[in-house]
C-alpha positions as semicolon CSV with decimal commas, in nm:
position;residue;x (nm);y (nm);z (nm)
1;M;6,638;4,242;-5,823
2;D;6,409;4,442;-6,056
3;R;6,341;4,132;-6,286
4;W;6,267;3,954;-5,956
5;R;6,010;4,219;-5,835
6;A;5,841;4,270;-6,157
7;G;5,848;3,909;-6,298
8;D;6,044;3,825;-6,634
9;D;5,833;3,758;-6,933
10;R;6,105;3,491;-7,011
11;E;6,019;3,286;-6,717
12;P;5,789;3,016;-6,746
13;G;5,413;3,104;-6,667
14;R;5,404;2,841;-6,395
15;L;5,708;2,988;-6,207
16;Q;5,554;3,353;-6,237
17;A;5,222;3,213;-6,082
18;G;5,391;3,061;-5,810
19;R;5,583;3,341;-5,726
20;R;5,258;3,571;-5,732
21;R;5,095;3,300;-5,480
22;W;5,390;3,320;-5,258
23;R;5,389;3,702;-5,222
24;A;5,017;3,671;-5,159
25;D;5,062;3,413;-4,900
26;L;5,323;3,629;-4,733
27;F;5,089;3,934;-4,730
28;R;4,812;3,737;-4,579
29;A;5,017;3,609;-4,306
30;A;5,128;3,944;-4,191
31;G;4,755;4,019;-4,117
32;R;4,715;3,708;-3,917
33;R;4,828;3,826;-3,581
34;T;4,585;3,763;-3,306
35;A;4,486;4,006;-3,043
36;E;4,445;3,784;-2,752
37;G;4,567;4,067;-2,521
38;R;4,303;4,299;-2,641
39;G;3,994;4,098;-2,603
40;V;4,009;3,929;-2,941
41;T;4,019;3,552;-2,896
42;R;3,934;3,455;-3,258
43;R;4,181;3,491;-3,550
44;A;4,110;3,805;-3,749
45;P;3,936;3,734;-4,067
46;S;4,088;3,814;-4,406
47;L;4,062;4,192;-4,431
48;A;4,154;4,181;-4,809
49;R;3,870;3,992;-4,884
50;A;3,650;4,197;-4,622
51;S;3,742;4,503;-4,824
52;T;3,600;4,367;-5,152
53;R;3,284;4,225;-5,005
54;P;3,041;4,443;-4,843
55;A;3,013;4,345;-4,461
56;P;2,672;4,332;-4,317
57;T;2,590;4,661;-4,144
58;G;2,351;4,549;-3,900
59;W;2,068;4,785;-4,004
60;G;1,894;4,486;-4,154
61;R;1,809;4,371;-3,815
62;L;1,687;4,686;-3,683
63;P;1,319;4,636;-3,774
64;A;1,330;4,304;-3,586
65;S;1,512;4,492;-3,305
66;L;1,234;4,758;-3,262
67;A;0,971;4,485;-3,279
68;C;1,153;4,308;-2,989
69;L;1,154;4,633;-2,813
70;A;0,805;4,701;-2,869
71;V;0,695;4,359;-2,757
72;L;0,915;4,427;-2,436
73;A;0,746;4,754;-2,345
74;F;0,389;4,597;-2,418
75;G;0,477;4,316;-2,194
76;L;0,610;4,545;-1,913
77;S;0,305;4,768;-1,946
78;I;0,091;4,451;-1,899
79;L;0,309;4,350;-1,576
80;A;0,272;4,711;-1,452
81;A;-0,118;4,687;-1,479
82;C;-0,104;4,341;-1,308
83;A;0,110;4,488;-1,009
84;V;-0,007;4,399;-0,653
85;I;-0,087;4,652;-0,408
86;D;0,200;4,855;-0,244
87;P;0,270;4,653;0,060
88;L;0,350;4,964;0,267
89;N;0,019;5,155;0,177
90;R;-0,147;4,804;0,239
91;E;-0,022;4,771;0,586
92;T;-0,079;5,143;0,672
93;C;-0,439;5,138;0,568
94;I;-0,512;4,809;0,768
95;S;-0,343;4,926;1,074
96;L;-0,588;5,235;1,086
97;V;-0,878;5,003;1,144
98;P;-0,852;4,942;1,522
99;A;-0,786;5,309;1,588
100;L;-1,134;5,392;1,435
101;E;-1,306;5,083;1,584
102;G;-1,220;5,106;1,953
103;P;-1,000;4,911;2,196
104;D;-1,260;4,628;2,248
105;A;-1,327;4,545;1,871
106;R;-1,197;4,247;1,704
107;V;-1,126;4,311;1,338
108;T;-1,105;4,059;1,049
109;V;-0,999;4,190;0,710
110;L;-1,192;4,032;0,430
111;A;-1,051;4,199;0,119
112;V;-0,811;4,483;0,023
113;A;-0,842;4,638;-0,334
114;E;-0,796;4,946;-0,517
115;T;-1,066;5,181;-0,581
116;P;-1,190;5,239;-0,938
117;E;-1,149;5,603;-0,916
118;R;-0,768;5,604;-0,849
119;R;-0,530;5,312;-0,816
120;D;-0,345;5,486;-0,547
121;N;-0,637;5,464;-0,311
122;L;-0,722;5,152;-0,123
123;R;-1,039;5,013;0,002
124;V;-1,024;4,769;0,300
125;R;-1,343;4,580;0,371
126;Y;-1,358;4,410;0,722
127;R;-1,587;4,272;0,981
128;V;-1,604;4,410;1,322
129;E;-1,694;4,214;1,635
130;V;-1,776;4,393;1,966
131;P;-1,865;4,204;2,285
132;G;-2,244;4,230;2,323
133;S;-2,309;4,365;1,972
134;P;-2,373;4,183;1,644
135;G;-2,098;4,185;1,399
136;R;-2,110;4,407;1,083
137;V;-1,916;4,448;0,777
138;T;-1,785;4,792;0,667
139;D;-1,533;4,951;0,455
140;L;-1,245;5,194;0,501
141;V;-1,086;5,404;0,205
142;C;-0,730;5,529;0,220
143;A;-0,611;5,784;-0,003
144;F;-0,243;5,805;-0,083
145;G;-0,038;6,038;-0,314
146;D;0,219;6,298;-0,336
147;E;0,215;6,529;-0,032
148;T;0,297;6,888;-0,096
149;G;0,635;7,007;0,033
150;S;0,751;6,656;0,145
151;G;0,821;6,498;-0,171
152;D;0,663;6,183;-0,038
153;R;0,453;6,029;-0,324
154;R;0,303;5,745;-0,080
155;A;0,187;5,981;0,200
156;L;-0,147;5,928;0,349
157;L;-0,370;6,210;0,225
158;G;-0,714;6,116;0,342
159;V;-0,926;5,857;0,516
160;R;-1,306;5,804;0,453
161;T;-1,522;5,564;0,676
162;A;-1,899;5,465;0,670
163;D;-1,957;5,811;0,857
164;G;-1,763;6,026;0,600
165;D;-1,404;6,176;0,540
166;L;-1,208;6,245;0,841
167;G;-1,125;6,631;0,902
168;P;-0,769;6,758;0,875
169;S;-0,721;6,781;1,261
170;R;-0,833;6,415;1,310
171;L;-0,623;6,305;1,027
172;Y;-0,322;6,468;1,157
173;F;-0,359;6,321;1,521
174;L;-0,404;5,995;1,343
175;K;-0,101;6,006;1,162
176;R;0,124;6,151;1,432
177;F;-0,003;5,959;1,751
178;W;-0,118;5,643;1,587
179;L;0,105;5,563;1,288
180;G;0,395;5,739;1,445
181;D;0,388;5,538;1,753
182;P;0,534;5,186;1,732
183;A;0,376;5,061;2,058
184;A;0,028;5,153;1,924
185;L;0,085;4,991;1,603
186;A;0,214;4,661;1,762
187;D;-0,101;4,653;1,993
188;S;-0,326;4,713;1,682
189;A;-0,163;4,407;1,517
190;T;-0,271;4,187;1,803
191;R;-0,633;4,296;1,723
192;I;-0,636;4,248;1,350
193;V;-0,688;3,901;1,176
194;V;-0,627;3,893;0,792
195;D;-0,837;3,648;0,606
196;P;-0,625;3,422;0,370
197;A;-0,838;3,522;0,084
198;A;-0,725;3,889;0,126
199;D;-0,360;3,806;0,102
200;P;-0,183;3,854;-0,230
201;H;-0,062;3,562;-0,416
202;G;0,245;3,519;-0,640
203;L;0,332;3,259;-0,915
204;T;0,449;3,005;-0,657
205;T;0,485;2,941;-0,274
206;L;0,822;2,901;-0,137
207;P;0,964;2,834;0,205
208;A;1,127;3,135;0,378
209;D;1,504;3,039;0,313
210;A;1,443;2,981;-0,051
211;A;1,235;3,294;-0,075
212;L;1,498;3,501;0,087
213;W;1,769;3,403;-0,154
214;L;1,549;3,447;-0,430
215;Q;1,473;3,794;-0,304
216;R;1,827;3,866;-0,292
217;G;1,890;3,762;-0,655
218;V;1,602;3,992;-0,754
219;D;1,772;4,285;-0,568
220;A;2,088;4,219;-0,775
221;L;1,924;4,289;-1,116
222;A;1,997;4,661;-1,089
223;P;2,363;4,639;-0,958
224;C;2,439;4,373;-1,212
225;A;2,305;4,569;-1,489
226;L;2,501;4,887;-1,379
227;Y;2,813;4,724;-1,341
228;A;2,788;4,497;-1,672
229;L;2,741;4,810;-1,884
230;L;3,037;5,002;-1,700
231;G;3,264;4,694;-1,735
232;L;3,171;4,659;-2,109
233;A;3,212;5,026;-2,183
234;C;3,560;5,030;-1,996
235;S;3,664;4,706;-2,206
236;L;3,577;4,883;-2,528
237;I;3,849;5,126;-2,505
238;W;4,086;4,910;-2,321
239;G;4,054;4,630;-2,573
240;L;4,097;4,877;-2,863
241;V;4,423;5,081;-2,740
242;G;4,543;4,895;-2,434
243;R;4,460;5,204;-2,207
244;V;4,229;5,269;-1,920
245;N;3,992;5,552;-1,901
246;F;3,958;5,688;-1,538
247;A;3,684;5,934;-1,655
248;F;3,412;5,661;-1,748
249;G;3,242;5,703;-1,394
250;D;3,203;6,086;-1,468
251;I;3,058;6,009;-1,820
252;A;2,817;5,776;-1,644
253;T;2,732;6,059;-1,414
254;L;2,647;6,280;-1,708
255;G;2,423;6,003;-1,826
256;A;2,258;5,999;-1,489
257;Y;2,185;6,365;-1,497
258;G;2,055;6,333;-1,856
259;A;1,813;6,065;-1,737
260;L;1,695;6,286;-1,463
261;I;1,663;6,590;-1,668
262;G;1,483;6,393;-1,944
263;A;1,226;6,237;-1,719
264;L;1,148;6,535;-1,541
265;A;1,083;6,737;-1,890
266;V;0,855;6,483;-2,002
267;E;0,657;6,508;-1,678
268;A;0,649;6,877;-1,693
269;A;0,545;6,875;-2,038
270;G;0,239;6,692;-1,966
271;F;0,321;6,363;-2,176
272;G;0,242;6,111;-1,890
273;E;0,416;5,934;-1,610
274;G;0,586;5,602;-1,595
275;G;0,698;5,467;-1,930
276;A;0,700;5,791;-2,112
277;M;0,928;5,927;-1,842
278;V;1,166;5,634;-1,868
279;A;1,160;5,672;-2,245
280;G;1,249;6,043;-2,220
281;G;1,511;5,997;-1,981
282;L;1,681;5,709;-2,164
283;V;1,689;5,922;-2,507
284;V;1,810;6,239;-2,346
285;A;2,103;6,044;-2,143
286;V;2,238;5,834;-2,446
287;A;2,200;6,105;-2,713
288;V;2,379;6,372;-2,492
289;T;2,647;6,154;-2,343
290;A;2,716;5,991;-2,679
291;A;2,790;6,343;-2,808
292;W;2,999;6,429;-2,541
293;G;3,177;6,117;-2,576
294;A;3,257;6,184;-2,955
295;V;3,397;6,538;-2,866
296;L;3,607;6,411;-2,579
297;G;3,735;6,121;-2,775
298;R;3,837;6,357;-3,068
299;V;3,992;6,628;-2,828
300;V;4,140;6,437;-2,525
301;F;4,171;6,069;-2,624
302;E;4,250;6,063;-2,998
303;P;4,577;6,268;-2,969
304;L;4,722;6,057;-2,675
305;A;4,583;5,701;-2,731
306;F;4,856;5,564;-2,938
307;R;5,138;5,707;-2,725
308;T;5,297;5,603;-2,380
309;T;5,072;5,525;-2,086
310;R;5,150;5,821;-1,861
311;P;5,013;6,128;-2,056
312;L;4,691;5,936;-2,135
313;L;4,653;5,846;-1,767
314;V;4,709;6,196;-1,647
315;A;4,464;6,337;-1,910
316;T;4,191;6,096;-1,802
317;V;4,239;6,192;-1,447
318;G;4,218;6,555;-1,525
319;L;3,915;6,505;-1,742
320;S;3,734;6,334;-1,437
321;I;3,795;6,638;-1,234
322;V;3,694;6,876;-1,515
323;L;3,350;6,682;-1,577
324;Q;3,281;6,683;-1,190
325;E;3,344;7,052;-1,145
326;F;3,129;7,097;-1,458
327;I;2,847;6,906;-1,320
328;A;2,857;7,072;-0,970
329;R;2,870;7,412;-1,122
330;S;2,581;7,367;-1,390
331;Q;2,351;7,115;-1,175
332;G;2,435;7,232;-0,823
333;A;2,634;7,053;-0,550
334;R;2,341;6,911;-0,376
335;D;2,218;6,564;-0,452
336;R;1,898;6,543;-0,695
337;F;1,640;6,289;-0,659
338;L;1,402;6,141;-0,913
339;P;1,050;6,026;-0,783
340;P;0,997;5,650;-0,808
341;I;0,881;5,516;-1,162
342;L;0,717;5,185;-1,227
343;N;0,778;5,096;-0,857
344;R;0,443;4,912;-0,800
345;P;0,568;4,572;-0,707
346;L;0,511;4,243;-0,871
347;M;0,483;3,943;-0,608
348;V;0,702;3,662;-0,766
349;A;0,625;3,413;-0,478
350;D;0,409;3,414;-0,173
351;G;0,470;3,230;0,170
352;P;0,627;3,311;0,486
353;F;0,859;3,560;0,316
354;P;0,680;3,720;0,000
355;V;0,923;3,772;-0,312
356;M;0,859;4,121;-0,489
357;V;0,997;4,278;-0,795
358;T;0,905;4,608;-0,965
359;P;0,867;4,648;-1,322
360;M;1,155;4,917;-1,339
361;R;1,380;4,633;-1,214
362;L;1,272;4,390;-1,506
363;L;1,286;4,681;-1,759
364;I;1,655;4,772;-1,650
365;A;1,760;4,413;-1,671
366;A;1,613;4,376;-2,004
367;L;1,765;4,697;-2,127
368;A;2,096;4,596;-2,009
369;T;2,072;4,256;-2,160
370;V;1,971;4,410;-2,506
371;A;2,278;4,626;-2,485
372;V;2,529;4,360;-2,392
373;V;2,406;4,098;-2,649
374;A;2,408;4,368;-2,917
375;V;2,765;4,475;-2,865
376;L;2,890;4,101;-2,800
377;G;2,682;3,940;-3,071
378;V;2,564;4,175;-3,324
379;W;2,807;4,457;-3,344
380;P;3,116;4,239;-3,427
381;R;2,955;4,139;-3,740
382;T;2,903;4,482;-3,880
383;R;3,155;4,670;-4,073
384;F;3,247;4,900;-3,804
385;G;3,267;4,591;-3,569
386;R;3,530;4,431;-3,805
387;A;3,722;4,748;-3,835
388;W;3,750;4,785;-3,465
389;R;3,876;4,436;-3,468
390;A;4,142;4,500;-3,745
391;V;4,266;4,807;-3,538
392;A;4,279;4,607;-3,204
393;D;4,473;4,344;-3,395
394;D;4,718;4,536;-3,582
395;R;4,696;4,895;-3,630
396;A;4,951;4,939;-3,890
397;M;4,803;4,663;-4,113
398;A;4,440;4,819;-4,069
399;R;4,577;5,140;-4,196
400;L;4,730;4,981;-4,510
401;L;4,397;4,845;-4,582
402;G;4,235;5,191;-4,575
403;I;4,100;5,182;-4,210
404;D;4,151;5,501;-4,022
405;P;4,240;5,409;-3,650
406;A;4,165;5,772;-3,538
407;R;3,810;5,746;-3,665
408;V;3,737;5,396;-3,513
409;L;3,884;5,527;-3,169
410;V;3,635;5,832;-3,183
411;V;3,328;5,620;-3,281
412;T;3,432;5,356;-3,008
413;F;3,440;5,630;-2,751
414;A;3,119;5,754;-2,851
415;L;2,976;5,400;-2,811
416;S;3,131;5,343;-2,485
417;A;3,003;5,664;-2,352
418;A;2,649;5,560;-2,476
419;L;2,686;5,249;-2,271
420;A;2,802;5,463;-1,969
421;A;2,523;5,685;-2,005
422;L;2,298;5,391;-2,007
423;A;2,462;5,264;-1,680
424;G;2,407;5,616;-1,535
425;A;2,049;5,594;-1,639
426;V;1,995;5,258;-1,459
427;L;2,147;5,416;-1,159
428;T;1,898;5,722;-1,158
429;L;1,585;5,523;-1,256
430;A;1,651;5,238;-1,011
431;F;1,770;5,402;-0,712
432;G;1,661;5,765;-0,763
433;G;1,957;5,949;-0,635
434;T;2,207;6,148;-0,835
435;S;2,530;6,348;-0,721
436;F;2,808;6,522;-0,904
437;A;3,079;6,344;-0,689
438;M;2,940;5,968;-0,769
439;G;3,149;5,932;-1,069
440;T;3,481;5,843;-0,884
441;L;3,358;5,542;-0,723
442;L;3,157;5,433;-1,044
443;G;3,483;5,471;-1,253
444;L;3,678;5,254;-1,007
445;K;3,394;4,996;-1,013
446;A;3,420;4,994;-1,384
447;V;3,786;4,925;-1,384
448;V;3,737;4,662;-1,112
449;A;3,465;4,480;-1,334
450;A;3,702;4,509;-1,650
451;V;4,012;4,372;-1,440
452;V;3,806;4,081;-1,264
453;G;3,648;3,974;-1,593
454;G;3,953;4,006;-1,823
455;I;4,189;4,286;-1,919
456;G;4,056;4,410;-2,261
457;S;3,825;4,128;-2,312
458;L;3,459;4,247;-2,401
459;P;3,278;3,935;-2,271
460;G;3,508;3,945;-1,950
461;G;3,406;4,301;-1,876
462;A;3,034;4,216;-1,879
463;L;3,108;3,897;-1,692
464;G;3,317;4,101;-1,426
465;G;3,036;4,359;-1,390
466;L;2,777;4,070;-1,342
467;L;2,986;3,907;-1,068
468;L;3,051;4,239;-0,910
469;G;2,693;4,327;-0,872
470;L;2,606;3,978;-0,750
471;G;2,886;3,989;-0,500
472;E;2,802;4,342;-0,364
473;T;2,431;4,244;-0,316
474;L;2,511;3,916;-0,120
475;W;2,779;4,093;0,090
476;S;2,530;4,369;0,177
477;A;2,252;4,107;0,252
478;V;2,485;3,896;0,483
479;F;2,740;4,145;0,634
480;G;2,588;4,484;0,573
481;E;2,710;4,778;0,364
482;E;2,972;4,927;0,585
483;W;3,252;4,712;0,451
484;R;3,117;4,652;0,110
485;D;3,352;4,867;-0,089
486;V;3,649;4,732;0,116
487;A;3,553;4,392;0,023
488;V;3,518;4,478;-0,350
489;L;3,866;4,649;-0,358
490;A;4,006;4,328;-0,146
491;A;3,866;4,093;-0,440
492;L;4,046;4,316;-0,685
493;A;4,385;4,272;-0,503
494;A;4,324;3,913;-0,484
495;V;4,248;3,869;-0,861
496;L;4,565;4,072;-0,941
497;M;4,782;3,853;-0,716
498;F;4,654;3,506;-0,817
499;R;4,532;3,578;-1,186
500;P;4,659;3,914;-1,309
501;A;4,484;3,881;-1,663
502;G;4,133;3,800;-1,502
503;L;3,895;3,545;-1,575
504;L;3,882;3,549;-1,949
505;G;4,199;3,753;-2,013
506;T;4,536;3,602;-2,132
507;A;4,890;3,687;-2,039
508;A;4,954;3,878;-2,348
509;A;4,695;4,132;-2,202
510;L;4,969;4,228;-1,945
511;E;5,223;4,331;-2,208
512;E;5,263;4,685;-2,306
513;P;5,107;4,783;-2,615
514;D;5,328;4,796;-2,934
515;L;5,318;5,173;-3,034
516;D;5,493;5,116;-3,361
517;R;5,220;4,878;-3,520
């Protein structure tokens, strides 16, 4: 046997060479197991060759990625500068004209534009025709802004006519008994004619039905971005160790509060509003939550990840409760709100039903697309991406080749926490509201997205999130929001009954992971 293992010098060289090739082939065949149940649908590359040839790290693409982000930020700033007038402010200012001109006046609005002094102020130019008097053309200026004590950044602060500014008492009565009276506003609408040249115009003109469906698609941008990031973050851990983390929603809540604190800190420091607040919120959210993820991955997840399912399941549920209580004690139990950022609408299409989108929605969709493409396209080609694939494929073989599964798990947990933080930042920046208790529902939606897309499949997690966001938006538009979550859970039950592995998953994903490998 010893002669067989070491080779015999008296054997012919051809026989010794054949024996060595046979052993090498046997060793390589042991590392060719696929991880179809862990989201790896392609055969694992030769790890022995990967260990001798340096894999691309992905840092060479960093300048190009920064250039793309710079172009994206510049394009969004241009779009924000070209945004149309806020429709609510425009309607409010126009509706004031009949109240100031008298009941017999017929008003024709000629133009509506922002004042050069301040973009939030609107100037309405109109022609007044009164029976028995010649017509005249005059202007009305409405000032909008943040009203002290109310938190409303679109409040009517002042009105200027051709005779001067309205006094505080007259402005108060105008807001309360004219703008606050639906009957008075309906009567004023019958005495106003808007010239077609004063209406805003979009990129195209659509009929009402087509514009309505396009608007619903635009409204789905933020939910699709939110759930795609959550589904991908959940699938990163699920695809690596075959375990689900029920605390992902609360980790996303940490990111939401990080975005809120970062944005408000930038505003308080005087660095500006808009893009600066968004950048500050994203940096704080991702940095802080990724650090939390690395610590929680090392302390909670790594000791239990490669054991049976029950201890880790209990640990993640307990971690969810701990994070909720920590946020409630440190940030307060009341809901927190962020003022609207980059919310000046862009008109996509005009017609009977104008289609609007805000720069913030476009920015959120772009950020989510960049993150998903980076994880699915660039990250698998990096050295760490190959190490993740090796551990997901065969942990024992990866350890023999010098890969530390525990380190891979901790880094993966930090990466998934960063994606969850980005999802939480999307929630705060797009909708404004943040609550310590919203993590439970977010975590459930992350699991739903991962299961519907394909258990443990990275593309499936992103696809499941897109379908979930689109389905929620369409359901809310057609049937209302009351039964929306019930419909989501019913869809999850249907998927588990008729396709348990999900859309892109395989039957092997339903098997219990092999703890010995």
